[in-house]
PDB file of N, CA, C and O in Angstrom:
ATOM      1  N   MET A   1      29.981  -1.431  26.913  1.00  0.00           N
ATOM      2  CA  MET A   1      29.373  -2.122  26.796  1.00  0.00           C
ATOM      3  C   MET A   1      28.280  -2.155  26.354  1.00  0.00           C
ATOM      4  O   MET A   1      27.592  -1.406  27.047  1.00  0.00           O
ATOM      5  N   ASN A   2      27.549  -2.715  25.380  1.00  0.00           N
ATOM      6  CA  ASN A   2      26.194  -2.898  24.994  1.00  0.00           C
ATOM      7  C   ASN A   2      25.376  -3.437  25.977  1.00  0.00           C
ATOM      8  O   ASN A   2      25.919  -4.129  26.838  1.00  0.00           O
ATOM      9  N   ARG A   3      23.664  -3.178  26.035  1.00  0.00           N
ATOM     10  CA  ARG A   3      22.793  -4.331  26.314  1.00  0.00           C
ATOM     11  C   ARG A   3      22.901  -5.510  26.052  1.00  0.00           C
ATOM     12  O   ARG A   3      22.743  -6.336  26.951  1.00  0.00           O
ATOM     13  N   LEU A   4      23.166  -5.861  24.888  1.00  0.00           N
ATOM     14  CA  LEU A   4      23.627  -7.415  24.315  1.00  0.00           C
ATOM     15  C   LEU A   4      24.402  -7.891  25.479  1.00  0.00           C
ATOM     16  O   LEU A   4      23.955  -8.709  26.283  1.00  0.00           O
ATOM     17  N   GLN A   5      25.524  -7.380  25.544  1.00  0.00           N
ATOM     18  CA  GLN A   5      26.984  -7.701  26.044  1.00  0.00           C
ATOM     19  C   GLN A   5      26.292  -7.811  27.617  1.00  0.00           C
ATOM     20  O   GLN A   5      26.558  -8.855  28.212  1.00  0.00           O
ATOM     21  N   GLU A   6      25.484  -6.884  28.288  1.00  0.00           N
ATOM     22  CA  GLU A   6      25.457  -7.034  29.505  1.00  0.00           C
ATOM     23  C   GLU A   6      24.511  -7.867  30.061  1.00  0.00           C
ATOM     24  O   GLU A   6      24.580  -8.254  31.228  1.00  0.00           O
ATOM     25  N   VAL A   7      23.413  -8.239  29.106  1.00  0.00           N
ATOM     26  CA  VAL A   7      22.443  -9.202  29.360  1.00  0.00           C
ATOM     27  C   VAL A   7      23.220 -10.767  29.495  1.00  0.00           C
ATOM     28  O   VAL A   7      23.110 -11.708  30.282  1.00  0.00           O
ATOM     29  N   MET A   8      24.030 -10.495  28.317  1.00  0.00           N
ATOM     30  CA  MET A   8      24.912 -12.270  27.833  1.00  0.00           C
ATOM     31  C   MET A   8      25.735 -12.310  29.272  1.00  0.00           C
ATOM     32  O   MET A   8      25.705 -13.374  29.891  1.00  0.00           O
ATOM     33  N   LYS A   9      26.397 -11.300  29.772  1.00  0.00           N
ATOM     34  CA  LYS A   9      27.343 -11.404  30.917  1.00  0.00           C
ATOM     35  C   LYS A   9      26.428 -11.952  32.135  1.00  0.00           C
ATOM     36  O   LYS A   9      26.738 -12.951  32.784  1.00  0.00           O
ATOM     37  N   LEU A  10      25.197 -11.138  32.383  1.00  0.00           N
ATOM     38  CA  LEU A  10      24.583 -11.153  33.699  1.00  0.00           C
ATOM     39  C   LEU A  10      23.996 -12.873  33.441  1.00  0.00           C
ATOM     40  O   LEU A  10      24.215 -13.728  34.299  1.00  0.00           O
ATOM     41  N   LYS A  11      23.491 -13.088  32.572  1.00  0.00           N
ATOM     42  CA  LYS A  11      22.792 -14.430  32.247  1.00  0.00           C
ATOM     43  C   LYS A  11      24.283 -15.966  31.775  1.00  0.00           C
ATOM     44  O   LYS A  11      24.238 -17.163  31.493  1.00  0.00           O
ATOM     45  N   ARG A  12      24.962 -15.308  31.883  1.00  0.00           N
ATOM     46  CA  ARG A  12      26.508 -16.530  31.452  1.00  0.00           C
ATOM     47  C   ARG A  12      26.244 -17.200  30.249  1.00  0.00           C
ATOM     48  O   ARG A  12      26.306 -18.402  29.991  1.00  0.00           O
ATOM     49  N   ILE A  13      25.885 -16.071  29.432  1.00  0.00           N
ATOM     50  CA  ILE A  13      25.744 -16.558  27.994  1.00  0.00           C
ATOM     51  C   ILE A  13      26.966 -16.552  27.538  1.00  0.00           C
ATOM     52  O   ILE A  13      27.728 -15.710  28.014  1.00  0.00           O
ATOM     53  N   THR A  14      27.441 -17.429  26.563  1.00  0.00           N
ATOM     54  CA  THR A  14      28.652 -17.200  25.541  1.00  0.00           C
ATOM     55  C   THR A  14      27.660 -16.875  24.192  1.00  0.00           C
ATOM     56  O   THR A  14      26.459 -16.948  23.931  1.00  0.00           O
ATOM     57  N   GLN A  15      29.010 -16.439  23.446  1.00  0.00           N
ATOM     58  CA  GLN A  15      28.483 -16.266  22.055  1.00  0.00           C
ATOM     59  C   GLN A  15      28.202 -17.834  21.121  1.00  0.00           C
ATOM     60  O   GLN A  15      27.501 -17.991  20.122  1.00  0.00           O
ATOM     61  N   GLN A  16      28.818 -18.593  21.682  1.00  0.00           N
ATOM     62  CA  GLN A  16      28.714 -19.884  21.498  1.00  0.00           C
ATOM     63  C   GLN A  16      27.423 -20.538  21.656  1.00  0.00           C
ATOM     64  O   GLN A  16      26.844 -21.153  20.761  1.00  0.00           O
ATOM     65  N   GLU A  17      26.948 -20.345  23.010  1.00  0.00           N
ATOM     66  CA  GLU A  17      25.510 -20.649  23.393  1.00  0.00           C
ATOM     67  C   GLU A  17      24.488 -20.071  22.982  1.00  0.00           C
ATOM     68  O   GLU A  17      23.386 -20.614  23.066  1.00  0.00           O
ATOM     69  N   LEU A  18      24.666 -18.791  22.428  1.00  0.00           N
ATOM     70  CA  LEU A  18      23.445 -18.062  22.157  1.00  0.00           C
ATOM     71  C   LEU A  18      23.562 -18.811  20.515  1.00  0.00           C
ATOM     72  O   LEU A  18      22.622 -19.402  19.985  1.00  0.00           O
ATOM     73  N   SER A  19      24.620 -18.666  20.034  1.00  0.00           N
ATOM     74  CA  SER A  19      24.649 -19.360  18.511  1.00  0.00           C
ATOM     75  C   SER A  19      23.952 -20.393  18.495  1.00  0.00           C
ATOM     76  O   SER A  19      23.285 -20.505  17.466  1.00  0.00           O
ATOM     77  N   LYS A  20      23.810 -21.422  19.439  1.00  0.00           N
ATOM     78  CA  LYS A  20      23.179 -22.673  19.353  1.00  0.00           C
ATOM     79  C   LYS A  20      21.552 -22.358  19.559  1.00  0.00           C
ATOM     80  O   LYS A  20      20.650 -22.656  18.776  1.00  0.00           O
ATOM     81  N   ARG A  21      21.465 -21.829  20.542  1.00  0.00           N
ATOM     82  CA  ARG A  21      19.910 -21.161  20.909  1.00  0.00           C
ATOM     83  C   ARG A  21      19.101 -20.338  19.731  1.00  0.00           C
ATOM     84  O   ARG A  21      17.880 -20.272  19.594  1.00  0.00           O
ATOM     85  N   THR A  22      19.984 -19.814  19.031  1.00  0.00           N
ATOM     86  CA  THR A  22      19.085 -19.116  18.002  1.00  0.00           C
ATOM     87  C   THR A  22      19.318 -19.760  16.639  1.00  0.00           C
ATOM     88  O   THR A  22      18.395 -19.760  15.824  1.00  0.00           O
ATOM     89  N   GLY A  23      20.454 -20.290  16.352  1.00  0.00           N
ATOM     90  CA  GLY A  23      20.697 -20.838  15.145  1.00  0.00           C
ATOM     91  C   GLY A  23      21.484 -19.985  14.107  1.00  0.00           C
ATOM     92  O   GLY A  23      21.833 -20.331  12.978  1.00  0.00           O
ATOM     93  N   ILE A  24      21.775 -18.272  15.010  1.00  0.00           N
ATOM     94  CA  ILE A  24      23.043 -17.812  14.246  1.00  0.00           C
ATOM     95  C   ILE A  24      24.213 -17.860  14.118  1.00  0.00           C
ATOM     96  O   ILE A  24      24.806 -17.668  15.180  1.00  0.00           O
ATOM     97  N   ALA A  25      24.867 -18.044  13.228  1.00  0.00           N
ATOM     98  CA  ALA A  25      26.555 -18.271  13.604  1.00  0.00           C
ATOM     99  C   ALA A  25      26.818 -17.469  14.729  1.00  0.00           C
ATOM    100  O   ALA A  25      26.171 -16.475  15.059  1.00  0.00           O
ATOM    101  N   GLN A  26      28.282 -18.176  15.590  1.00  0.00           N
ATOM    102  CA  GLN A  26      28.842 -17.511  16.169  1.00  0.00           C
ATOM    103  C   GLN A  26      29.715 -16.116  15.507  1.00  0.00           C
ATOM    104  O   GLN A  26      29.838 -15.058  16.123  1.00  0.00           O
ATOM    105  N   GLY A  27      30.163 -16.328  14.404  1.00  0.00           N
ATOM    106  CA  GLY A  27      30.715 -15.191  14.005  1.00  0.00           C
ATOM    107  C   GLY A  27      29.773 -14.381  13.736  1.00  0.00           C
ATOM    108  O   GLY A  27      30.223 -13.242  13.863  1.00  0.00           O
ATOM    109  N   GLU A  28      28.626 -14.361  13.410  1.00  0.00           N
ATOM    110  CA  GLU A  28      27.754 -13.504  12.763  1.00  0.00           C
ATOM    111  C   GLU A  28      27.385 -12.652  14.395  1.00  0.00           C
ATOM    112  O   GLU A  28      27.075 -11.461  14.421  1.00  0.00           O
ATOM    113  N   ILE A  29      27.491 -13.515  15.663  1.00  0.00           N
ATOM    114  CA  ILE A  29      26.946 -12.706  16.812  1.00  0.00           C
ATOM    115  C   ILE A  29      28.072 -11.820  16.802  1.00  0.00           C
ATOM    116  O   ILE A  29      27.938 -10.596  16.770  1.00  0.00           O
ATOM    117  N   SER A  30      29.339 -12.492  16.833  1.00  0.00           N
ATOM    118  CA  SER A  30      30.237 -11.249  17.127  1.00  0.00           C
ATOM    119  C   SER A  30      30.449 -10.172  16.613  1.00  0.00           C
ATOM    120  O   SER A  30      30.719  -9.201  17.320  1.00  0.00           O
ATOM    121  N   LYS A  31      30.383 -10.085  15.330  1.00  0.00           N
ATOM    122  CA  LYS A  31      29.969  -8.919  14.563  1.00  0.00           C
ATOM    123  C   LYS A  31      29.193  -8.169  15.013  1.00  0.00           C
ATOM    124  O   LYS A  31      29.598  -7.026  15.223  1.00  0.00           O
ATOM    125  N   ILE A  32      27.784  -8.508  15.338  1.00  0.00           N
ATOM    126  CA  ILE A  32      26.863  -7.975  15.780  1.00  0.00           C
ATOM    127  C   ILE A  32      27.035  -6.969  16.976  1.00  0.00           C
ATOM    128  O   ILE A  32      26.601  -5.827  17.126  1.00  0.00           O
ATOM    129  N   MET A  33      27.982  -7.947  17.953  1.00  0.00           N
ATOM    130  CA  MET A  33      28.301  -7.526  19.392  1.00  0.00           C
ATOM    131  C   MET A  33      29.543  -6.279  19.439  1.00  0.00           C
ATOM    132  O   MET A  33      29.836  -5.565  20.397  1.00  0.00           O
ATOM    133  N   ASN A  34      30.002  -6.292  18.389  1.00  0.00           N
ATOM    134  CA  ASN A  34      31.070  -5.650  17.708  1.00  0.00           C
ATOM    135  C   ASN A  34      30.636  -4.387  17.105  1.00  0.00           C
ATOM    136  O   ASN A  34      31.493  -3.503  17.097  1.00  0.00           O
ATOM    137  N   ASP A  35      29.818  -4.187  16.742  1.00  0.00           N
ATOM    138  CA  ASP A  35      29.287  -3.009  15.674  1.00  0.00           C
ATOM    139  C   ASP A  35      30.178  -3.105  14.482  1.00  0.00           C
ATOM    140  O   ASP A  35      30.757  -2.145  13.973  1.00  0.00           O
ATOM    141  N   GLN A  36      30.249  -4.510  14.025  1.00  0.00           N
ATOM    142  CA  GLN A  36      30.799  -4.527  12.719  1.00  0.00           C
ATOM    143  C   GLN A  36      29.860  -5.147  11.681  1.00  0.00           C
ATOM    144  O   GLN A  36      30.196  -5.655  10.611  1.00  0.00           O
ATOM    145  N   LYS A  37      28.243  -4.980  12.334  1.00  0.00           N
ATOM    146  CA  LYS A  37      27.711  -5.651  11.361  1.00  0.00           C
ATOM    147  C   LYS A  37      26.177  -4.997  11.386  1.00  0.00           C
ATOM    148  O   LYS A  37      25.841  -4.360  12.385  1.00  0.00           O
ATOM    149  N   ASP A  38      25.362  -5.144  10.403  1.00  0.00           N
ATOM    150  CA  ASP A  38      23.836  -4.435  10.832  1.00  0.00           C
ATOM    151  C   ASP A  38      23.235  -5.673  10.980  1.00  0.00           C
ATOM    152  O   ASP A  38      23.484  -6.754  10.446  1.00  0.00           O
ATOM    153  N   ILE A  39      22.076  -5.205  12.112  1.00  0.00           N
ATOM    154  CA  ILE A  39      21.274  -6.351  12.531  1.00  0.00           C
ATOM    155  C   ILE A  39      20.206  -6.644  11.762  1.00  0.00           C
ATOM    156  O   ILE A  39      19.589  -5.587  11.632  1.00  0.00           O
ATOM    157  N   TYR A  40      19.627  -7.554  11.152  1.00  0.00           N
ATOM    158  CA  TYR A  40      18.215  -7.382  10.676  1.00  0.00           C
ATOM    159  C   TYR A  40      17.061  -7.771  11.839  1.00  0.00           C
ATOM    160  O   TYR A  40      17.432  -8.556  12.713  1.00  0.00           O
ATOM    161  N   LEU A  41      16.020  -7.389  11.882  1.00  0.00           N
ATOM    162  CA  LEU A  41      14.889  -7.559  12.542  1.00  0.00           C
ATOM    163  C   LEU A  41      14.540  -9.179  13.154  1.00  0.00           C
ATOM    164  O   LEU A  41      14.559  -9.642  14.294  1.00  0.00           O
ATOM    165  N   LYS A  42      14.218  -9.771  11.808  1.00  0.00           N
ATOM    166  CA  LYS A  42      14.379 -11.067  12.043  1.00  0.00           C
ATOM    167  C   LYS A  42      15.148 -11.830  12.998  1.00  0.00           C
ATOM    168  O   LYS A  42      14.697 -12.565  13.876  1.00  0.00           O
ATOM    169  N   THR A  43      16.788 -11.490  12.641  1.00  0.00           N
ATOM    170  CA  THR A  43      17.727 -11.669  13.484  1.00  0.00           C
ATOM    171  C   THR A  43      17.591 -11.507  14.896  1.00  0.00           C
ATOM    172  O   THR A  43      17.632 -12.405  15.737  1.00  0.00           O
ATOM    173  N   ALA A  44      17.389 -10.005  15.127  1.00  0.00           N
ATOM    174  CA  ALA A  44      17.178  -9.300  16.491  1.00  0.00           C
ATOM    175  C   ALA A  44      15.978  -9.851  17.178  1.00  0.00           C
ATOM    176  O   ALA A  44      16.036  -9.712  18.400  1.00  0.00           O
ATOM    177  N   LYS A  45      15.112 -10.326  16.817  1.00  0.00           N
ATOM    178  CA  LYS A  45      13.837 -11.034  17.249  1.00  0.00           C
ATOM    179  C   LYS A  45      14.301 -12.425  18.100  1.00  0.00           C
ATOM    180  O   LYS A  45      13.853 -12.748  19.200  1.00  0.00           O
ATOM    181  N   LYS A  46      15.557 -13.345  17.123  1.00  0.00           N
ATOM    182  CA  LYS A  46      15.872 -14.371  17.730  1.00  0.00           C
ATOM    183  C   LYS A  46      16.457 -14.287  18.872  1.00  0.00           C
ATOM    184  O   LYS A  46      16.235 -14.973  19.869  1.00  0.00           O
ATOM    185  N   ILE A  47      17.415 -13.215  18.703  1.00  0.00           N
ATOM    186  CA  ILE A  47      18.500 -13.345  20.004  1.00  0.00           C
ATOM    187  C   ILE A  47      17.937 -12.372  20.937  1.00  0.00           C
ATOM    188  O   ILE A  47      18.785 -12.097  21.785  1.00  0.00           O
ATOM    189  N   ALA A  48      16.664 -11.643  21.142  1.00  0.00           N
ATOM    190  CA  ALA A  48      15.784 -11.000  22.036  1.00  0.00           C
ATOM    191  C   ALA A  48      14.760 -12.334  22.706  1.00  0.00           C
ATOM    192  O   ALA A  48      14.327 -12.274  23.856  1.00  0.00           O
ATOM    193  N   LYS A  49      14.509 -13.378  21.878  1.00  0.00           N
ATOM    194  CA  LYS A  49      13.354 -14.669  22.339  1.00  0.00           C
ATOM    195  C   LYS A  49      14.686 -15.319  23.052  1.00  0.00           C
ATOM    196  O   LYS A  49      14.588 -15.511  24.264  1.00  0.00           O
ATOM    197  N   ALA A  50      15.814 -15.643  22.467  1.00  0.00           N
ATOM    198  CA  ALA A  50      16.723 -16.600  23.452  1.00  0.00           C
ATOM    199  C   ALA A  50      17.341 -15.885  24.692  1.00  0.00           C
ATOM    200  O   ALA A  50      17.859 -16.511  25.616  1.00  0.00           O
ATOM    201  N   LEU A  51      17.246 -14.519  24.643  1.00  0.00           N
ATOM    202  CA  LEU A  51      17.720 -14.137  25.970  1.00  0.00           C
ATOM    203  C   LEU A  51      16.514 -13.700  27.053  1.00  0.00           C
ATOM    204  O   LEU A  51      16.625 -13.310  28.215  1.00  0.00           O
ATOM    205  N   GLY A  52      15.463 -13.888  26.325  1.00  0.00           N
ATOM    206  CA  GLY A  52      13.998 -13.795  27.412  1.00  0.00           C
ATOM    207  C   GLY A  52      13.626 -11.948  27.291  1.00  0.00           C
ATOM    208  O   GLY A  52      12.560 -11.508  27.723  1.00  0.00           O
ATOM    209  N   LYS A  53      14.615 -11.105  26.690  1.00  0.00           N
ATOM    210  CA  LYS A  53      14.152  -9.532  26.418  1.00  0.00           C
ATOM    211  C   LYS A  53      14.013  -9.275  25.227  1.00  0.00           C
ATOM    212  O   LYS A  53      14.531  -9.897  24.299  1.00  0.00           O
ATOM    213  N   SER A  54      13.004  -7.943  25.117  1.00  0.00           N
ATOM    214  CA  SER A  54      12.538  -7.331  24.415  1.00  0.00           C
ATOM    215  C   SER A  54      13.382  -6.966  23.094  1.00  0.00           C
ATOM    216  O   SER A  54      14.347  -6.403  23.611  1.00  0.00           O
ATOM    217  N   VAL A  55      13.576  -6.944  21.933  1.00  0.00           N
ATOM    218  CA  VAL A  55      14.395  -6.066  20.895  1.00  0.00           C
ATOM    219  C   VAL A  55      14.345  -4.873  21.412  1.00  0.00           C
ATOM    220  O   VAL A  55      15.481  -4.550  21.756  1.00  0.00           O
ATOM    221  N   ASP A  56      13.357  -3.824  21.698  1.00  0.00           N
ATOM    222  CA  ASP A  56      13.536  -2.551  22.133  1.00  0.00           C
ATOM    223  C   ASP A  56      14.158  -2.485  23.547  1.00  0.00           C
ATOM    224  O   ASP A  56      14.269  -1.426  24.165  1.00  0.00           O
ATOM    225  N   TYR A  57      14.554  -3.682  24.015  1.00  0.00           N
ATOM    226  CA  TYR A  57      15.631  -3.494  25.555  1.00  0.00           C
ATOM    227  C   TYR A  57      16.832  -3.958  24.939  1.00  0.00           C
ATOM    228  O   TYR A  57      17.807  -3.691  25.642  1.00  0.00           O
ATOM    229  N   LEU A  58      17.075  -4.466  24.039  1.00  0.00           N
ATOM    230  CA  LEU A  58      18.613  -4.892  23.421  1.00  0.00           C
ATOM    231  C   LEU A  58      18.936  -3.752  22.906  1.00  0.00           C
ATOM    232  O   LEU A  58      19.900  -3.173  23.407  1.00  0.00           O
ATOM    233  N   TRP A  59      18.252  -3.151  21.823  1.00  0.00           N
ATOM    234  CA  TRP A  59      18.765  -2.232  20.990  1.00  0.00           C
ATOM    235  C   TRP A  59      17.876  -1.022  21.154  1.00  0.00           C
ATOM    236  O   TRP A  59      17.013  -1.050  20.276  1.00  0.00           O
ATOM    237  N   PRO A  60      17.757   0.024  21.937  1.00  0.00           N
ATOM    238  CA  PRO A  60      17.523   0.939  22.310  1.00  0.00           C
ATOM    239  C   PRO A  60      17.636   2.038  21.416  1.00  0.00           C
ATOM    240  O   PRO A  60      18.766   1.937  20.937  1.00  0.00           O
ATOM    241  N   ASP A  61      17.009   3.139  20.883  1.00  0.00           N
ATOM    242  CA  ASP A  61      17.286   4.165  20.040  1.00  0.00           C
ATOM    243  C   ASP A  61      17.521   4.964  20.657  1.00  0.00           C
ATOM    244  O   ASP A  61      17.821   6.053  20.169  1.00  0.00           O
TER     245      ASP A  61
END
C-alpha cells in the first residue's frame, strides 16, 4: 500500500470523496493509486491539499 492509500484509509476517504474534494475524476484517482498513470505536479498538489499532507509526504522519492 502506498502513502496515498494509507492516508485515505486512515482518514476514511474514498476515491469518490477525494474526487469531490479535488475536482479530479474518480477514474483518474484510481489510475494514480494503482500506478497506471503518471501524476502531474498540479494534480499532486490538489490531492495533497485535500488530504492535509504535503506532496513530498504522499510521494517520497
